[in-house]
C-alpha positions in Angstrom: -31.9 13.1 11.2 -30.0 15.6 9.1 -26.3 15.4 8.2 -23.9 18.1 9.5 -22.9 20.5 6.7 -19.3 19.3 7.0 -20.3 15.7 6.4 -22.5 16.7 3.5 -19.6 18.5 1.9 -17.3 15.7 2.5 -19.6 13.1 1.0 -20.1 15.2 -2.1 -16.4 15.6 -2.5 -15.8 11.9 -2.1 -18.5 11.0 -4.7 -16.8 13.3 -7.2 -13.2 12.2 -6.6 -13.3 8.6 -5.4 -12.7 7.0 -8.9 -9.6 9.1 -9.5 -8.4 8.4 -6.0 -8.8 4.7 -6.5 -7.0 4.9 -9.8 -4.1 6.8 -8.2 -3.9 4.2 -5.4 -3.8 1.4 -8.0 -1.0 3.1 -9.9 1.0 3.3 -6.6 0.5 -0.4 -5.6 -0.7 -2.3 -8.7 -3.4 -4.2 -6.7 -7.1 -3.1 -6.8 -7.9 -4.6 -3.4 -5.0 -2.8 -1.7 -5.9 0.3 -3.6 -9.4 0.1 -2.1 -7.9 -0.2 1.3 -5.5 2.7 0.8 -8.4 4.9 -0.4 -10.6 4.0 2.5 -7.8 4.7 5.0 -6.9 8.0 3.3 -10.5 9.1 3.3 -10.8 8.3 7.0 -7.8 10.5 7.7 -9.0 13.2 5.4 -12.4 13.3 7.1 -10.9 13.9 10.5 -9.1 17.0 9.2 -11.7 18.0 6.6 -12.4 21.5 8.0 -8.8 22.5 8.1 -8.0 21.0 4.7 -10.9 22.7 2.9 -10.0 26.0 4.6 -6.4 25.7 3.2 -7.6 25.1 -0.3 -8.2 22.1 -2.6 -8.0 18.8 -0.7 -6.9 16.7 -3.7 -3.1 17.3 -3.2 -3.5 16.6 0.5 -5.3 13.3 0.0 -2.8 12.2 -2.7 -0.1 12.8 -0.2 -1.9 10.7 2.4 -2.2 7.9 -0.2 1.5 8.0 -0.9 2.3 7.9 2.8 -0.1 5.1 3.5 1.4 3.1 0.6 4.9 3.7 1.9 3.8 2.6 5.4 2.3 -0.5 3.9 5.5 -1.4 2.0 7.6 -1.0 5.2 5.5 -3.4 7.3 7.5 -6.4 8.4 4.8 -8.8 7.3 5.4 -7.8 3.7 8.9 -9.3 3.9 7.8 -12.7 5.2 7.6 -15.6 2.8 4.7 -18.0 3.5 5.4 -21.6 2.8 3.1 -24.5 3.5 6.1 -26.8 4.0 9.1 -25.4 5.8 11.3 -28.2 4.7 11.2 -27.0 1.1 13.0 -23.8 2.1 16.1 -25.7 3.4 16.6 -28.7 1.2 19.9 -30.4 1.5 22.4 -29.6 -1.3 22.4 -32.1 -4.1 26.2 -31.9 -4.6 29.1 -32.3 -2.2 31.1 -29.3 -1.0 34.1 -30.5 -3.0 32.1 -30.6 -6.2 30.7 -27.1 -5.6 34.2 -25.8 -4.8 35.4 -27.2 -8.1 32.5 -25.6 -10.0 33.3 -22.3 -8.3 37.0 -22.4 -9.1 36.2 -23.3 -12.7 33.8 -20.4 -13.0 36.4 -18.0 -11.6 
């Protein structure tokens, strides 16, 4: 079974540029595992548009833009704002001082 010429060209391009793409993704997010995920998603999107992107010129700028957009999307996900805690009671511990003591401390600080 032979590869389609488009797939062969894409594979060759990926082999040549994947290390730089991974480094770029790492510089965006600071996490090698997330960088790998971003590159994989970006290459998937690039492959689906490979013919048009190559016809328009060098795909490097296009795939870098995809990486930036994917990273932005990742940062906007609501799950990124959640704080995981094993014990919920540690989040809402009762105050150690009374309200009057805290008011006095606040007034003194002002």
